[in-house]
N, C-alpha and C positions, 0 to 999 in steps of 0.2 A: 316581641314590644307590638305596641298598637301602634299601628299607624293609619293617618287619614288620608286621604286620596279626595281632591276637590280641584275642578276645572270649570272656569268659566265657558259659556258656549263655543267660541273662537277658538279655545284651548283643547277643548276633549280631545279631538284627533292628536296631538300633542301628546296628552297624558296615557291614550292609549298605546301610541308608539314607544313610549317611555316603560308602562307596565309589561309590554311585550318584550323588551330587550333586556328588562331586570326580572322576569318573571321568577327565575330560579331563587333570585333571593327574597321578594317578596311573599311569595307561597309560604316561607318559613314562619312568618309572622301574623297577626291578625289585623286584617284589612276592614278598614270602615270607610264610608265615602256619601257624599249627600246623595240623594235617590237617581238622578239621570246618569249623573257620572256614573256612580256604581253599577247601574245597570249596564252603561255602555261598554264600561272597562271588564266586566263580568262576562258579557257577551262575547267580547272580542277574545279574551284572555284565558278564559275558563276558570278564574282564580274567584277563591271563594271570598266573598265581599259583604259584611252588615251594611245595610243600608238605611242612611237616616231619611228626612224630607229632604225635598231639593232643597238649595239654597235660600230661594226666593219665600220658602215656605217655610222657613226655620232652620233648616239641616244645618247651615254654619252656626247658629246658635247651641244646636244641639252638640254640635263638635265642640264649640267653647265650653260648655258645661263640662263635657269631659276632661276637658284641658282644666279648668278650675278645679275639679275633683281630681287631680293628678291620674288619669285614666288614659292618657293620651301620650304618647314618646315623641311623635316625629308628625309632622304635616307636611303633606307636600299640593302646595294650590298653585295650580298653574293659571295666574291671574291674568286677565286682558284689560292692559292699563290705557289702551286705546278706546275702548268702548265704555259708557256711562252705564254703570248698575243700579237697577232699582233697589237692591238691596246694600249699597254700599256703604253705608252704618255697620250692618252685621258682618261685612268684609273686615271693617277697619277696627272693630269688635275683636274678632278672633284673631287679627293678628297682634293685637295688642295683648290680648290674654297668653299667645304665644312668648311675647316679652317678659310680661311678669312673671309666668311660671319656668321661665327656660327652656322651653319646648323648642326643639329645634326645627324651622320651618323654611322649606324652599318655595319662592314664588315664580320660580322658571326651570328650564331645563337644566341650565349649565349647574345652579346650585343643587339641584336634586341629584345630578348626578355625583358631585362631590359628597352628599349627604347619606346615598344608597352603598356609595363605595366605603365608604366611612361605617356605615351599618354591618356591610360583611367582612371588613376587617376587625370589629368589634369595638371600633371607637366610641361606640355609644353605649356599652356596657352600664356607663354611669346612671344612666337612666333606671335601670334594674334597682339601684339603691334606693332611688327617689321615689319608686313607683311600688307602692304596695297596694293597689287596687287595680279591679277588673272592671270592665265595662260591664253592669247588668244588661241582662237580656232585657229590662224595661227598657232602656234607652231606645227611644225611636220606633216605640210601639206604641 
């Protein structure tokens, strides 16, 4: 499955801890992330992660394009609801696209753990029925 990893600045350490804890599950899938998040997670875990631009520079929109093209199966987005984000419209659009295209979305640690355990059990295999696309190497380059 294609899984996007995103975290606001104050949540990046939480995402790193999450990916370390579930590295054994995540390494079986194709991982994508916004720029800085992807760099930090990859550096801490050794996971192979395709990096898009950073969120404020369009990375959220790049992941949104993948969702709209049915090329993203899950989004784990650790949001910071207490800090204003300069690219909040992009964040809102990304969340909206997950709803429109029925892409599972976790915006906090609790929901992410439920999704990752479901992924491990095979509960998300229904995505393989609707997902017939892979992300082109051209995305993010």
